[in-house]
MARVO-371643 format. One record per residue: x negated, y negated, z of N, C-alpha, C, O in turn; residue number from 0; residue in one letter. Coordinates in nm, 4 decimals, padded with zeros to 6 digits, m for minus. Atoms other than C-alpha are relative to their C-alpha. Example, Ala and Ser with C-alpha at 12.3 -4.5 7.8 and 13.67 -1.06 7.14 Angstrom:
% MARVO-371643
R     neast    nnorth       nup    caeast   canorth      caup     ceast    cnorth       cup     oeast    onorth       oup  num  residuo
R  m00.0890   00.1190   00.0000  m01.2300   00.4500   00.7800  m00.0900  m00.1200   00.0000  m00.1936  m00.1181   00.0665    0        a
R   00.0820   00.1190  m00.0060  m01.3670   00.1060   00.7140   00.0770  m00.1090   00.0730   00.0261  m00.2198   00.0899    1        s
% end
This chain:
% MARVO-371643
R     neast    nnorth       nup    caeast   canorth      caup     ceast    cnorth       cup     oeast    onorth       oup  num  residuo
R  m00.0804   00.1024  m00.0609  m02.7982   03.8144  m00.6385  m00.0930  m00.1059   00.0603  m00.1976  m00.0736   00.1167    0        m
R   00.0731   00.1099  m00.0623  m02.9247   03.4736  m00.5287   00.0850  m00.0524   00.1144   00.2019  m00.0865   00.0964    1        i
R  m00.0690   00.0509  m00.1188  m02.8303   03.3646  m00.1789  m00.0380  m00.1456   00.0204  m00.1561  m00.1806   00.0200    2        l
R   00.0218   00.1387  m00.0373  m02.7892   02.9956  m00.1034   00.0394  m00.0114   00.1466   00.1555   00.0088   00.1824    3        v
R  m00.0223   00.0120  m00.1443  m02.8246   02.9399   00.2717   00.0003  m00.1473   00.0375  m00.1033  m00.2137   00.0332    4        l
R  m00.0126   00.1382  m00.0436  m02.6937   02.6033   00.3900  m00.0130  m00.0027   00.1513   00.0709   00.0527   00.2222    5        s
R   00.0329  m00.0069  m00.1422  m02.8449   02.5429   00.7334   00.0497  m00.1188   00.0818   00.0329  m00.1201   00.2037    6        a
R  m00.0442   00.1167  m00.0760  m02.6909   02.2090   00.8280   00.1293   00.0286   00.0756   00.2161   00.1016   00.0279    7        s
R  m00.1221  m00.0112  m00.0784  m02.4287   02.1905   01.0997   00.0814  m00.1295  m00.0054   00.1919  m00.1352   00.0486    8        l
R  m00.0650   00.1309   00.0094  m02.3349   01.8281   01.0214   00.1142   00.0063  m00.1020   00.0961   00.0606  m00.2110    9        h
R  m00.1133  m00.0082   00.0933  m01.9898   01.7879   00.8601  m00.0221  m00.0743  m00.1319   00.0355  m00.0357  m00.2336   10        p
R   00.0269   00.0763   00.1222  m02.1198   01.5329   00.6051  m00.1435   00.0213  m00.0476  m00.2122  m00.0737  m00.0853   11        d
R   00.1386  m00.0355   00.0262  m02.4451   01.7119   00.5335  m00.0437  m00.0279  m00.1431   00.0241   00.0090  m00.2390   12        s
R   00.0589   00.0214   00.1318  m02.6615   01.5970   00.2464  m00.0708   00.1254  m00.0499  m00.0743   00.1510  m00.1702   13        r
R   00.0629  m00.1241   00.0457  m02.8514   01.9245   00.2424   00.1054   00.0985  m00.0497   00.0770   00.1794  m00.1381   14        s
R  m00.1084  m00.0846   00.0511  m02.5169   02.1020   00.1966   00.0379  m00.0439  m00.1422   00.0721   00.0394  m00.2261   15        r
R  m00.0235   00.0479   00.1367  m02.4619   01.8791  m00.1087  m00.1028   00.0634  m00.0933  m00.0673   00.1116  m00.2009   16        i
R   00.1034  m00.0646   00.0810  m02.7959   02.0075  m00.2426   00.0305   00.1487  m00.0196   00.0150   00.2018  m00.1296   17        l
R  m00.0339  m00.1425   00.0096  m02.6883   02.3651  m00.1649   00.1135   00.0215  m00.0993   00.1080   00.1134  m00.1810   18        a
R  m00.1135  m00.0129   00.0917  m02.3592   02.3157  m00.3492  m00.0400  m00.0297  m00.1445   00.0082   00.0356  m00.2371   19        n
R   00.0488   00.0298   00.1349  m02.5357   02.1580  m00.6480  m00.0747   00.1218  m00.0552  m00.0521   00.1625  m00.1692   20        v
R   00.0751  m00.1181   00.0444  m02.7737   02.4551  m00.6672   00.0946   00.1156  m00.0309   00.0793   00.1832  m00.1327   21        a
R  m00.0970  m00.1083   00.0218  m02.4856   02.7015  m00.6333   00.0760  m00.0213  m00.1302   00.0913   00.0720  m00.2090   22        k
R  m00.0747   00.0304   00.1230  m02.2875   02.5285  m00.9097  m00.0859   00.0204  m00.1236  m00.0400   00.0767  m00.2230   23        s
R   00.0895  m00.0159   00.1151  m02.5875   02.5191  m01.1425  m00.0269   00.1477  m00.0277  m00.0340   00.1884  m00.1436   24        k
R   00.0214  m00.1434   00.0185  m02.6509   02.8903  m01.0844   00.1242   00.0659  m00.0600   00.1128   00.1522  m00.1471   25        l
R  m00.1238  m00.0553   00.0555  m02.2853   02.9713  m01.1538   00.0166  m00.0387  m00.1469   00.0640   00.0414  m00.2274   26        e
R  m00.0107   00.0460   00.1392  m02.2972   02.7636  m01.4747  m00.0824   00.0857  m00.0964  m00.0478   00.0989  m00.2137   27        e
R   00.0840  m00.0848   00.0862  m02.5711   02.9911  m01.6077   00.0215   00.1487   00.0297  m00.0637   00.2331   00.0019   28        i
R  m00.0473  m00.1383  m00.0216  m02.3858   03.3064  m01.4992  m00.0890   00.0824   00.0909  m00.1039   00.2031   00.0715   29        s
R   00.0765  m00.0744  m00.1000  m02.6102   03.3985  m01.2095   00.0941   00.0451   00.1116   00.1869  m00.0270   00.1481   30        q
R  m00.0749  m00.0490  m00.1151  m02.4650   03.6099  m00.9299  m00.0514  m00.0746   00.1226  m00.1664  m00.0559   00.1623   31        n
R   00.0421   00.0850  m00.1112  m02.4759   03.3670  m00.6364   00.1014   00.0092   00.1140   00.2226   00.0124   00.0924   32        v
R  m00.0819  m00.0014  m00.1220  m02.3461   03.3816  m00.2791  m00.0491  m00.1124   00.0887  m00.1696  m00.1341   00.1014   33        v
R   00.0388   00.1067  m00.0929  m02.3406   03.0906  m00.0356   00.0389   00.0413   00.1415   00.1486   00.0915   00.1660   34        m
R  m00.0244  m00.0219  m00.1430  m02.3698   03.1312   00.3404  m00.0234  m00.1340   00.0676  m00.1348  m00.1864   00.0656   35        f
R   00.0060   00.1330  m00.0600  m02.2950   02.8087   00.5275   00.0072   00.0129   00.1521   00.1082   00.0575   00.2066   36        d
R   00.0045  m00.0116  m00.1458  m02.3993   02.7942   00.8929   00.1038  m00.0871   00.0696   00.1382  m00.0607   00.1848   37        l
R  m00.1051   00.0828  m00.0589  m02.1401   02.5221   00.9548   00.1314   00.0771   00.0079   00.2127   00.0519   00.0969   38        a
R  m00.1234  m00.0796   00.0020  m01.8640   02.7723   00.8685  m00.0151   00.1359   00.0671   00.0834   00.1963   00.1095   39        n
R   00.0275  m00.1303  m00.0608  m02.0288   03.0854   01.0057  m00.1103  m00.0187   00.1036  m00.2268   00.0104   00.0767   40        k
R   00.1025   00.0311  m00.1010  m02.2054   02.9880   01.3265  m00.0737   00.1245   00.0490  m00.0187   00.2344   00.0557   41        p
R   00.0847  m00.1068  m00.0522  m02.4885   03.1971   01.4610  m00.0297  m00.0254   00.1469  m00.0370  m00.1406   00.1896   42        l
R   00.0415   00.0198  m00.1390  m02.5768   03.2585   01.8249  m00.1471  m00.0402   00.0043  m00.2210  m00.0193  m00.0919   43        p
R   00.1422   00.0285  m00.0168  m02.9071   03.1327   01.9566  m00.0735   00.1329   00.0147  m00.0252   00.2249   00.0808   44        m
R   00.0793  m00.1224  m00.0069  m03.1755   03.3968   01.9168  m00.0529   00.0166   00.1422  m00.1318  m00.0647   00.1904   45        c
R   00.0461  m00.0278  m00.1360  m03.2303   03.5463   02.2603  m00.0933   00.1211   00.0040  m00.1410   00.1601   00.1106   46        d
R   00.0888  m00.1155   00.0067  m03.4375   03.8412   02.1423   00.0627   00.1288   00.0492  m00.0052   00.2308   00.0608   47        g
R  m00.0665  m00.1213  m00.0510  m03.1770   04.0873   02.2719   00.1349   00.0218  m00.0676   00.1435   00.0883  m00.1708   48        m
R  m00.1367  m00.0289   00.0431  m02.8012   04.0820   02.2195   00.0432  m00.0767  m00.1243   00.1426  m00.0402  m00.1873   49        t
R  m00.0396   00.0867   00.1117  m02.7907   03.8136   01.9470   00.0095   00.0746  m00.1322   00.0884   00.0363  m00.2186   50        c
R   00.0066  m00.0706   00.1271  m02.8649   04.0620   01.6704   00.1287   00.0768  m00.0316   00.1514   00.1146  m00.1465   51        y
R  m00.1272  m00.0687   00.0203  m02.5260   04.2303   01.7184   00.1120  m00.0917  m00.0443   00.2216  m00.0449  m00.0752   52        g
R  m00.1018   00.0954   00.0428  m02.3376   03.9130   01.6275   00.0409   00.0283  m00.1442  m00.0461   00.0454  m00.2296   53        d
R  m00.0444  m00.0315   00.1366  m02.1213   03.9782   01.3168  m00.0538  m00.0966  m00.1062  m00.0890  m00.0531  m00.2158   54        p
R   00.0521   00.0955   00.0985  m02.2341   03.6569   01.1423  m00.1497   00.0206  m00.0231  m00.1979   00.0090  m00.1357   55        n
R   00.1435  m00.0271   00.0140  m02.5996   03.7351   01.2117  m00.0226   00.1261  m00.0826  m00.1128   00.1308  m00.1662   56        a
R   00.0123  m00.1239   00.0768  m02.5535   04.0855   01.0756   00.0365  m00.0220  m00.1470  m00.0289   00.0322  m00.2361   57        q
R  m00.0389   00.0295   00.1383  m02.3738   03.9547   00.7654  m00.1118  m00.0755  m00.0723  m00.1457  m00.0434  m00.1862   58        e
R   00.1081   00.0763   00.0619  m02.6505   03.7026   00.6982  m00.1205   00.0890  m00.0269  m00.1792   00.0818  m00.1349   59        l
R   00.1139  m00.0909   00.0206  m02.9226   03.9657   00.7461   00.0256   00.0921  m00.1189  m00.0646   00.1165  m00.1991   60        a
R  m00.0347  m00.0876   00.1118  m02.7413   04.1961   00.5038  m00.0083  m00.0741  m00.1331  m00.0600  m00.0202  m00.2310   61        s
R   00.0073   00.0790   00.1235  m02.7062   03.9196   00.2430  m00.1446  m00.0291  m00.0393  m00.1794  m00.0222  m00.1572   62        l
R   00.1411   00.0265   00.0289  m03.0753   03.8317   00.2718  m00.0659   00.1262  m00.0545  m00.1399   00.1200  m00.1527   63        i
R   00.0573  m00.1266   00.0466  m03.1721   04.1990   00.2338   00.0406   00.0301  m00.1440  m00.0405   00.0795  m00.2223   64        e
R  m00.0511  m00.0289   00.1337  m02.9547   04.2282  m00.0792  m00.0486  m00.0999  m00.1045  m00.0514  m00.0687  m00.2236   65        q
R   00.0329   00.1086   00.0930  m03.0740   03.9017  m00.2335  m00.1317   00.0248  m00.0730  m00.2281   00.0760  m00.0162   66        a
R   00.1244   00.0027   00.0767  m03.3308   03.8859  m00.5103  m00.0780  m00.1265   00.0318  m00.2004  m00.1300   00.0189   67        d
R   00.0610   00.1283  m00.0345  m03.3977   03.5263  m00.4019   00.0912  m00.0720   00.0982   00.2125  m00.0510   00.0997   68        a
R  m00.0747   00.0804  m00.0965  m03.2927   03.2883  m00.1250  m00.0369  m00.1462  m00.0216  m00.1546  m00.1814  m00.0285   69        v
R   00.0200   00.1441   00.0012  m03.2476   02.9137  m00.1583   00.0418  m00.0515   00.1368   00.1588  m00.0425   00.1740   70        l
R  m00.0254   00.0510  m00.1348  m03.2744   02.7579   00.1869   00.0163  m00.1515  m00.0080  m00.0774  m00.2229  m00.0436   71        l
R  m00.0283   00.1433  m00.0008  m03.1098   02.4143   00.2131   00.0108  m00.0450   00.1448   00.0901   00.0093   00.2218   72        a
R   00.0051   00.0436  m00.1393  m03.1843   02.2259   00.5341  m00.0200  m00.1505   00.0088  m00.0843  m00.2112  m00.0769   73        s
R   00.0383   00.1383  m00.0286  m03.1864   01.8776   00.6769  m00.1375   00.0005   00.0664  m00.1824   00.1027   00.1182   74        p
R   00.1279   00.0168  m00.0689  m03.5163   01.7480   00.8098   00.0263  m00.0770   00.1280   00.0771  m00.1891   00.1255   75        v
R  m00.0100   00.0635  m00.1310  m03.5151   01.6688   01.1800  m00.1377   00.0058   00.0645  m00.1982   00.1127   00.0726   76        y
R   00.1256   00.0032  m00.0738  m03.8273   01.5595   01.3633  m00.1141   00.0660  m00.0779  m00.1900   00.1456  m00.0227   77        n
R   00.1078  m00.0465   00.0883  m04.0604   01.6383   01.0693  m00.0010   00.1511  m00.0221  m00.1074   00.2105  m00.0392   78        y
R  m00.0092  m00.1441   00.0214  m03.9352   01.9953   01.0261   00.1408   00.0335  m00.0478   00.2311  m00.0498  m00.0399   79        d
R  m00.1354  m00.0455   00.0275  m03.6403   02.1978   00.9006   00.0755   00.0014   00.1323   00.0138   00.0048   00.2388   80        v
R  m00.0761   00.0070  m00.1243  m03.3571   02.1898   01.1515  m00.0082   00.1314   00.0791  m00.0471   00.2356   00.0264   81        n
R   00.0059  m00.1160  m00.0897  m03.3340   02.4287   01.4463   00.0921   00.1122  m00.0462   00.0620   00.2297  m00.0250   82        a
R  m00.0927  m00.1029   00.0481  m03.0373   02.6086   01.2890  m00.0664   00.0859  m00.1083  m00.0446   00.2070  m00.1124   83        a
R   00.0714  m00.0767   00.1031  m03.2553   02.7105   00.9907  m00.1018   00.0938   00.0645  m00.1108   00.2113   00.0291   84        a
R   00.1003  m00.0839  m00.0668  m03.5335   02.8348   01.2168   00.0678   00.1124   00.0779   00.0193   00.2255   00.0786   85        k
R  m00.0745  m00.1012  m00.0745  m03.2797   03.0177   01.4345   00.0512   00.1099  m00.0934   00.0456   00.2281  m00.0595   86        n
R  m00.0486  m00.0987   00.0967  m03.1303   03.1872   01.1273  m00.1133   00.0938  m00.0424  m00.0925   00.2143  m00.0565   87        a
R   00.1155  m00.0834   00.0371  m03.4768   03.3097   01.0281  m00.0362   00.0934   00.1152  m00.0645   00.2111   00.0928   88        i
R   00.0302  m00.0845  m00.1160  m03.5425   03.4366   01.3816   00.1016   00.1130   00.0148   00.0648   00.2255   00.0484   89        e
R  m00.1054  m00.1006  m00.0150  m03.2086   03.6211   01.3866  m00.0050   00.1082  m00.1078   00.0370   00.2215  m00.0843   90        l
R  m00.0036  m00.0928   00.1126  m03.2606   03.7876   01.0494  m00.1362   00.0602  m00.0326  m00.1458   00.1539  m00.1118   91        t
R   00.1357  m00.0525   00.0053  m03.6357   03.8473   01.0714  m00.0391   00.0800  m00.1212  m00.0584   00.0246  m00.2294   92        g
R   00.0572  m00.0875   00.1027  m03.7438   04.1447   00.8646   00.0810   00.0036  m00.1285   00.0308   00.0503  m00.2307   93        k
R  m00.0784   00.0065   00.1243  m03.4609   04.0939   00.6138  m00.0686  m00.0893  m00.1027  m00.0452  m00.0753  m00.2228   94        a
R   00.0707   00.0925   00.0886  m03.6846   03.8205   00.4690  m00.1215   00.0637  m00.0676  m00.1800   00.0021  m00.1568   95        w
R   00.1221  m00.0615   00.0499  m03.9670   04.0639   00.3899  m00.0021   00.0054  m00.1529   00.0891   00.0581  m00.2166   96        t
R   00.0257   00.0009   00.1440  m04.1011   04.0126   00.0368   00.1046  m00.0746  m00.0825   00.1206  m00.0459  m00.2011   97        n
R  m00.1011   00.0759   00.0738  m03.8249   03.7682  m00.0601  m00.0614  m00.1167  m00.0748  m00.1623  m00.1739  m00.0334   98        k
R   00.0291   00.1208   00.0762  m03.8527   03.4974  m00.3208   00.0837  m00.1108   00.0620   00.2050  m00.0954   00.0763   99        l
R  m00.0698   00.1054  m00.0739  m03.7623   03.1686  m00.1475  m00.0245  m00.1362  m00.0646  m00.1375  m00.1716  m00.0980  100        v
R   00.0067   00.1391   00.0414  m03.6852   02.8183  m00.2701   00.0544  m00.0864   00.1126   00.1420  m00.0433   00.1876  101        g
R  m00.0378   00.0870  m00.1115  m03.6441   02.5238  m00.0339   00.0538  m00.1319  m00.0539  m00.0062  m00.1944  m00.1413  102        i
R  m00.0628   00.1280   00.0330  m03.4117   02.2226  m00.0660   00.0179  m00.0776   00.1305   00.0834  m00.0297   00.2231  103        l
R  m00.0046   00.0786  m00.1231  m03.4475   01.9470   00.1948   00.0626  m00.1363  m00.0242   00.0421  m00.1987  m00.1283  104        l
R  m00.0537   00.1358  m00.0014  m03.2541   01.6299   00.2710  m00.0554  m00.0682   00.1241  m00.0451  m00.0159   00.2350  105        a
R   00.0681   00.0679  m00.1102  m03.4368   01.3758   00.4852   00.0400  m00.1467   00.0066   00.0923  m00.2036  m00.0892  106        a
R  m00.0326   00.1402  m00.0214  m03.3899   01.0302   00.6281  m00.1043  m00.0961  m00.0513  m00.0736  m00.2123  m00.0781  107        g
R   00.1061   00.0898   00.0440  m03.7227   00.8901   00.5185  m00.1100   00.0737  m00.0733  m00.1158   00.1966  m00.0703  108        g
R   00.1037  m00.0623   00.0830  m04.0241   00.9512   00.2963  m00.1144   00.0628   00.0791  m00.1934   00.1377   00.0217  109        p
R   00.1141  m00.0464  m00.0781  m04.2642   01.0326   00.5827  m00.0011   00.1482   00.0316  m00.1024   00.1990   00.0797  110        g
R  m00.0086  m00.1424  m00.0360  m04.1486   01.3940   00.6254  m00.0124   00.0920  m00.1206   00.0301   00.2074  m00.1149  111        s
R   00.0018  m00.0784   00.1231  m04.2203   01.5150   00.2731  m00.0745   00.1323   00.0136  m00.0546   00.2219  m00.0685  112        y
R   00.0718  m00.1267  m00.0215  m04.4512   01.7888   00.4088   00.0756   00.0937   00.0956   00.0231   00.1980   00.1346  113        m
R  m00.0740  m00.0750  m00.1014  m04.1807   01.9207   00.6427   00.0340   00.1427  m00.0420   00.0645   00.2250   00.0443  114        s
R  m00.0275  m00.1372   00.0438  m04.1233   02.2324   00.4304  m00.1132   00.0954   00.0345  m00.0934   00.2169   00.0356  115        a
R   00.1176  m00.0855  m00.0142  m04.4722   02.3601   00.5073   00.0049   00.0931   00.1211  m00.0427   00.2063   00.1137  116        m
R  m00.0074  m00.0865  m00.1185  m04.4034   02.4938   00.8571   00.0807   00.1253  m00.0272   00.0347   00.2362   00.0001  117        g
R  m00.0846  m00.1160   00.0278  m04.1181   02.7186   00.7485  m00.0572   00.0809  m00.1172  m00.0473   00.2036  m00.1180  118        v
R   00.0607  m00.0723   00.1119  m04.2952   02.8042   00.4213  m00.1148   00.0875   00.0500  m00.1244   00.2044   00.0128  119        a
R   00.1113  m00.0779  m00.0556  m04.6070   02.9144   00.6098   00.0506   00.1183   00.0806  m00.0016   00.2291   00.0682  120        n
R  m00.0561  m00.1076  m00.0807  m04.3994   03.1174   00.8532   00.0552   00.1115  m00.0886   00.0278   00.2293  m00.0655  121        s
R  m00.0567  m00.1014   00.0887  m04.2097   03.2927   00.5748  m00.1089   00.0751  m00.0762  m00.0992   00.1963  m00.0948  122        l
R   00.1088  m00.0656   00.0737  m04.5305   03.3624   00.3810  m00.0808   00.0921   00.0898  m00.1105   00.2053   00.0518  123        m
R   00.0880  m00.0776  m00.0871  m04.7348   03.4851   00.6756   00.0739   00.1105   00.0751   00.0233   00.2223   00.0856  124        l
R  m00.0737  m00.0990  m00.0793  m04.4684   03.6648   00.8823   00.0680   00.1055  m00.0862   00.0738   00.2227  m00.0489  125        d
R  m00.0841  m00.0912   00.0784  m04.2645   03.8190   00.6011  m00.0485   00.0189  m00.1440   00.0204   00.0817  m00.2244  126        f
R   00.0574  m00.0142   00.1335  m04.4875   03.7989   00.2906   00.0931  m00.0487  m00.1100   00.0968   00.0076  m00.2194  127        r
R  m00.0881   00.0604   00.1005  m04.2313   03.5847   00.1104  m00.0831  m00.0721  m00.1043  m00.1931  m00.1199  m00.0768  128        c
R   00.0566   00.0820   00.1057  m04.3166   03.4238  m00.2187   00.0814  m00.1292  m00.0002   00.1960  m00.1308  m00.0452  129        l
R  m00.0695   00.1280  m00.0107  m04.2247   03.0595  m00.1584  m00.0353  m00.0840  m00.1219  m00.1525  m00.1105  m00.1489  130        v
R   00.0198   00.0814   00.1194  m04.1774   02.8531  m00.4726  m00.0526  m00.1368   00.0434   00.0123  m00.2043   00.1233  131        v
R   00.0582   00.1274  m00.0438  m04.4030   02.5470  m00.4354   00.0744  m00.1223  m00.0517   00.0452  m00.2338  m00.0085  132        p
R  m00.0792   00.1104   00.0540  m04.1560   02.3312  m00.6304   00.1240  m00.0171   00.0884   00.2336   00.0236   00.0497  133        r
R  m00.1158   00.0178  m00.0875  m03.9327   02.2368  m00.3371   00.0635  m00.1362  m00.0219   00.0030  m00.2263  m00.0800  134        f
R  m00.0769   00.1240   00.0148  m03.6691   01.9637  m00.3261  m00.0104  m00.0790   00.1292   00.0037  m00.0241   00.2384  135        i
R   00.0036   00.0915  m00.1142  m03.7080   01.6634  m00.0964   00.0775  m00.1242  m00.0411   00.0277  m00.2075  m00.1169  136        y
R  m00.0879   00.1100   00.0398  m03.4205   01.4176  m00.1269   00.0263  m00.0931   00.1174   00.0481  m00.0488   00.2302  137        a
R  m00.0282   00.1028  m00.1004  m03.3683   01.0930   00.0625   00.1455  m00.0441  m00.0102   00.2157  m00.0085  m00.1049  138        l
R  m00.1391   00.0430  m00.0079  m03.0398   00.9291   00.1572   00.0511  m00.0730  m00.1222   00.1681  m00.0585  m00.1578  139        g
R  m00.0466   00.0744   00.1164  m03.0273   00.7029  m00.1470   00.0188   00.0889  m00.1236   00.0604   00.0406  m00.2289  140        d
R  m00.0253  m00.0948   00.1084  m03.0136   01.0158  m00.3663   00.1460   00.0449  m00.0031   00.1886   00.1146  m00.0952  141        s
R  m00.1378  m00.0466  m00.0161  m02.6542   01.0667  m00.2521   00.0960  m00.1182   00.0066   00.0613  m00.2274   00.0515  142        f
R  m00.1079   00.0964  m00.0156  m02.3296   00.8778  m00.2758   00.1239   00.0812   00.0327   00.1700   00.1614  m00.0485  143        q
R  m00.1126  m00.0827  m00.0433  m02.0391   01.0203  m00.0793  m00.0424   00.1454   00.0067  m00.1408   00.1795   00.0723  144        g
R   00.0306  m00.1434   00.0031  m02.0374   01.3944  m00.1438  m00.0692   00.0418  m00.1288  m00.0585   00.1568  m00.1714  145        n
R   00.0614  m00.0305   00.1296  m02.2389   01.3731  m00.4639  m00.1483  m00.0338  m00.0011  m00.1934  m00.1282   00.0638  146        a
R   00.1393   00.0294   00.0305  m02.6001   01.3890  m00.5704   00.0005  m00.0942  m00.1202   00.0539  m00.0593  m00.2254  147        l
R  m00.0045   00.0993   00.1077  m02.6541   01.0760  m00.7840  m00.1376  m00.0338  m00.0566  m00.1474  m00.1123  m00.1508  148        v
R   00.1360   00.0282   00.0448  m03.0321   01.0708  m00.8306  m00.0364   00.0953  m00.1142  m00.0495   00.2155  m00.0913  149        d
R   00.0304  m00.0892   00.1126  m03.1154   01.2043  m01.1793  m00.1335   00.0724   00.0147  m00.1489   00.1832  m00.0367  150        p
R   00.1292  m00.0675  m00.0198  m03.4741   01.2845  m01.0763   00.0149   00.1206   00.0931  m00.0432   00.2261   00.0680  151        q
R  m00.0230  m00.1132  m00.0914  m03.3592   01.5027  m00.7857   00.0820   00.1068  m00.0713   00.0551   00.2259  m00.0562  152        i
R  m00.0802  m00.0956   00.0766  m03.0977   01.6636  m01.0109  m00.0896   00.0815  m00.0942  m00.0731   00.2029  m00.1061  153        d
R   00.0924  m00.0696   00.0896  m03.3728   01.7488  m01.2603  m00.0923   00.0934   00.0776  m00.1247   00.2024   00.0303  154        e
R   00.0842  m00.0877  m00.0831  m03.5915   01.8878  m00.9810   00.0775   00.1250   00.0441   00.0201   00.2336   00.0526  155        r
R  m00.0822  m00.1172  m00.0333  m03.3025   02.1149  m00.8758   00.0036   00.0937  m00.1207  m00.0103   00.2151  m00.1054  156        v
R   00.0034  m00.0828   00.1220  m03.2837   02.2357  m01.2384  m00.1324   00.0751  m00.0118  m00.1342   00.1945  m00.0420  157        n
R   00.1322  m00.0616   00.0103  m03.6582   02.3024  m01.2366  m00.0197   00.1091   00.1049  m00.0778   00.2135   00.0755  158        e
R   00.0096  m00.1020  m00.1050  m03.6393   02.4900  m00.9039   00.0794   00.1242  m00.0396   00.0323   00.2367  m00.0229  159        l
R  m00.0832  m00.1133   00.0420  m03.3577   02.7068  m01.0373  m00.0663   00.0754  m00.1155  m00.0683   00.1985  m00.1155  160        i
R   00.0704  m00.0654   00.1104  m03.5480   02.7762  m01.3604  m00.1168   00.0838   00.0519  m00.1390   00.1959   00.0061  161        e
R   00.1151  m00.0720  m00.0557  m03.8531   02.8774  m01.1580   00.0447   00.1215   00.0812  m00.0175   00.2274   00.0732  162        e
R  m00.0536  m00.1134  m00.0780  m03.6487   03.0982  m00.9218   00.0414   00.1124  m00.0952   00.0082   00.2287  m00.0722  163        i
R  m00.0461  m00.1018   00.0952  m03.4902   03.2783  m01.2170  m00.1182   00.0637  m00.0729  m00.1218   00.1854  m00.0912  164        i
R   00.1186  m00.0532   00.0681  m03.8233   03.3134  m01.3995  m00.0742   00.0977   00.0904  m00.1105   00.2072   00.0474  165        r
R   00.0734  m00.0858  m00.0933  m03.9934   03.4575  m01.0911   00.0820   00.1228   00.0386   00.0282   00.2332   00.0476  166        l
R  m00.0875  m00.1125  m00.0340  m03.6949   03.6742  m00.9958  m00.0028   00.1034  m00.1113  m00.0108   00.2234  m00.0847  167        k
R   00.0037  m00.0899   00.1145  m03.6949   03.8219  m01.3457  m00.1336   00.0731  m00.0082  m00.1376   00.1931  m00.0353  168        t
R   00.1335  m00.0619   00.0041  m04.0692   03.8858  m01.3350  m00.0167   00.1034   00.1114  m00.0749   00.2097   00.0898  169        a
R   00.0156  m00.0899  m00.1149  m04.0511   04.0481  m00.9919   00.0842   00.1255  m00.0161   00.0391   00.2352   00.0167  170        i
R  m00.0911  m00.1145   00.0084  m03.7529   04.2727  m01.0670  m00.0171   00.0803  m00.1280   00.0476   00.1836  m00.1449  171        t
R   00.0206  m00.0741   00.1275  m03.8778   04.3809  m01.4142  m00.0927   00.1174   00.0203  m00.1214   00.1905  m00.0745  172        s
% end
């Protein structure tokens, strides 16, 4: 199963559009895919104590544990993935161990193109994740309404999905 984790809390999220595009493309090629949207299933702030008993946090941790791969879709705020994405990782911690991870980012400007590196480094070092280096970085002009309209970004999503499936197959064989 491939988990698509949409980390944006904004109702008109562009990163959620990327998550939905990835989910649709995976379904088109008959992949088992599940989407977890933090806007619909809110998580408590990680307090290091009682937060782990939250039903949504437990569901997300279980989905991550079951997943062969995780696609993390996040907006970029202040040159990093958003706080909701980082909080989700903190809440689910060890469930990420040895996971294959792809990253899809939506940003306001071109200056944050390296913003995936902080979370990628954390996932690699803390949980020994294999992070696909072909991540998505889409700017506002890649979208129109609720649609991805940039053919180059669309092709990059295809390439990320192909790489996730190739690596997932190699790892699970």
